[in-house]
N, C-alpha and C positions, 0 to 999 in steps of 0.2 A: 531377627529377620523381619522384613517388611511384609505387608499384606500380599495376598496372591495377585491382586491387580497390578501392584507395583512390580512384583517379581516377574510377571509375564511381560510387562512393558520393558523392563530392564533387559530381559533375555532377548526380546525382539530387537532392541537397539544394538545389543552385542552381536547378534547373528548378522544383522544388516551391515554393521561395521566390518566384521570379519570377511563377509562376502566381497565387500568392496576393497579389502586390504587397506583399510584406513586406520591410522594410529589413533589412540585415545586423545592425544594432544591435538591432532587435526580435527577430531570429531567435536571437540568442545569450543573451537574457535568462534568467537562472537556469541557464545551461548550463556555467558555469565557464571559458569561453574568451572572448577578445575578438573584436570584429567583424573586425579585421584578420586574425586567425588563421583565422576562417571564410572570409574572402576567399581566402586562400592554399590552404585545403582545397578550396574549390569549384573552384579553377583547377588543382588537381593538384600544387601546389608542396609542400604539407605533407600527411602522412598524418593520418587521423582519430585523435586521441589515444587514444580508447577507445570501446568499444561504447556505454557509458553516455552519453558526450557525443553520439555519433551519434543515439541514441534521443531525447535531450533536444532537440537541434536539430530533429529530424524532427517531434516533437510541435508545436514552435513554428511550423513551416512547413507542416504538414498532410501530411507524407509518412508513409505507413502503417508500422507496426512490422514487418509481414511483409516489406515491400520492403527495409527496412534490414537485417534478418536475412539475407535472400537475397543482398543485395549484399555484406554483410560476410563471407559465406562460413562455413565450418565452424569448430568450436572451434579456438582457438589450440593449438599443440602442447602447452603446459603443461596446458591443460584436458583434452586428450585423454589425456595421460599419467596424470592423476589418475583419470580414469574407468576406465582400463585397469589400475590398480593391483590386484594380486591380492587385496587385502583387501576390495575393494568391487566387483570387476568383474562379480559376479553380478547387479548392478543392470542390466546390459546384456543385451539379447536381440537377437542378430543385429546387433550394433552400435548398437542403439537402446535408450533407457531403457525399462525395463518399467513397467507401469502403477503398481505400488506405489512405484517410485522417483520417477516423475513426481508422484504425489500427495504424497510426502514433501517433494520439492523445492518444490512449490507451497505447501505449508503453511509451509515455511521462508521462502519469498518473502513470503508475507503477514505473517508475524511481523516480518520486517525492514522491510517497508513501514510497518507500524504503529509500530514502534520508532523508525524514522528520523523519521517525522512527529511523534511525541510528544516527541522529544528536547528541543526547546526550548519546550515548552509551560509550563515552569516546574515548581516542586516542590510546588505547592499540591495538596492533596487536599480536595475533589474537583477533577478537571480542569474547567476552564472551557470548556463546550461552545461558547459564543459566540466565545471566543478561538480555539478550534480551527477553527470554521467560517470565521472570517476568514482564518486561515492557509491554509485550503483554497480560498480565494476562492469561498466559497459563502454565499449568503444563506438563512437559515432562516426559514420563514414558517408558523407554525401557523395552521390555518384551521378552519372548522366542518364540514368534510367528513368522510368516512370512509375516503378513499383517500390514499395518499402518491404524489407524482409530482414529476418535475423539470420546470422551465420555464426559459425564457431560455437555451436551448442548454446546459442542465445547470448553470447558475450559480445557480439558485434551487431550493430544495427545499421543497415544500409538504407538510405532514403534519397529521393530525388533532390538533386542539387538546386534545380530551378534557376531563378535569376539571381546571380550573385549580388546584384545591386539592391536586392530586397531580402535582407537576411532574416526578416521576421518569419518567413516560411521555414527556414532551416531551424530556427529556434523552436517553433511549434513541433516540427518533426522530431527534434531531439527530445523534447519533453514527453511526446507521445511514446517514443521508444522506451524511455526510462520508466514510464508508467506501466507499460506492458511487462517490463523486466521485474518491477516490484511486485506486481500482482501475481505473476507466474512463480516468482521465487517463494511465495508463501505456500503454494501447493506443491512445490518441488517439481514443477514442470518446466519445459523449455518454452520460452515466450514465442508467440506467433503474432503476426500483424497482417490483417486482411482489410485494408482500408476501403476496398470496394464494397465490403459488407458494412457500410457506415452505420446502418441501423441496428447492427447486431449488438447483443449485450456486451460482448468483450470489447468492441470498439468504443461503445458509449462509455463504458467504465474507464477505459484507458484515457479517453479525452477528458473525462471528469477529473481523474487523478492528475493528469497533466496540467489542467487549469489551476489546481490547488498547489502544485509544485511551483508554477511560475508566479502565482499570486497567493503566497502563503497567508494564512489567516492572521497571524500576529503582525506581519508587515502591513497587510491591508488595514487592520484596525489602527495601527500607529499612523498610517498615512491619512486615514480619514479623521483622526483626532487632530492632526496638524492642519488639515485642509477639509473641513466639513463640507458636505455636499449642499448646495443651495436648494431652496424650495422652488424657485422659479423654474418652470419646465425648460425654457431655452437655456438658461444658465446651467441647469442640471445636466442637460445633454453635453454641453461643452465641458463640464467638470468631469463627466465620465470619460470623455475622450482624453482628457489630461491624465486621468488615472491609468487608462490603457497605455498612454505614451510612456508614463513613468515606469510601468512594469513591462513594457514592450510586449503587449499581447493585443489581440483584436478587441475592438470596443465591445463586441458581443460577450467575450469572456469576462471583461471587466464588469459589464452590466450584470451578468449572471452571478458573479462572485459577490458583488456589492449587495444584490438582492438577497442572496442566500444568507449572507452574514447578518444582514439587517433583520430578516425573518427569524433567524436563530436567536436574536437578542430580544424578541418580543416576550413580554411577561404575561403568560396566559393566566 
C-alpha cells in the first residue's frame, strides 16, 4: 500500500470521478497514465506519479486544484532544499515566498504555459490562430457586438467583429480568448473575459500569454538569428515594424517580446 498522503489523494480522485459519473478511461485522457494505473492509484496500491499527473486527472474529474495541493502536502524535500539554498533564500519570508518572488514565479509559469502550448503549432509565421484555438478546444465566433464573452461553459469565445478589412484585431481577440482558456483550464474554472477591466491582473495575464502565443519564443529567436536587429535607432525601429508585420502583431507587442527575450539572454 502507498503512504497515507497518496491514499487520501487517490480516494479523493475516485470520489470526484464517481460523483461526476466519469469513467476511468475518460479521467486519464491527456494525463499520461493508463486507466489501470489510475485504478491502482484510487485504491491506494500505487502512489501518484507526480503532482502534474494529479492535477491533470483532477481537472478531468472536477476536483479542485486547491484540494489536490492540500492533499499532496508540502514541497518535496528536494524543492524545499532548493528554496533554502543560501543563494536564493531571501525570496522566503518566515518560510513563505515573498510577493516579489511569487510575482516572478507567476510570470515564469505563464511563459512556460504559453511555450508548452505553442510548441507544436508549427514553424509558420504568423501563427495560425484558428489552429491554436482548435488545440485549445475553443471555438472563436466574431459577432457584431462590442463586448467579448465566453459561452457554452467556456468552449466558445465571442468577440467584436470590428472592421473585416482589418483582420489584425480579430487575430488579437482570438489569441486573448485562447489565453484566458489556457489559464482557466489549469485551475479547473470556466474562463471569463472582462476587457473593460484592462488593468486587472486577469486581463494583463491573458494579454501577456496571448503575446507569447502569437510570438513564440523559439520562432522569435530563429527570426532574429536570420535577421539581427540593427544598432542604428532609426533602422532599429523599422526592423521592429518588420518583425511585427511577419508575426502579424502590433509593433508594441513585437517590441515587448524582443525586449523581454533579450533581457532574458543577459548573462548576469
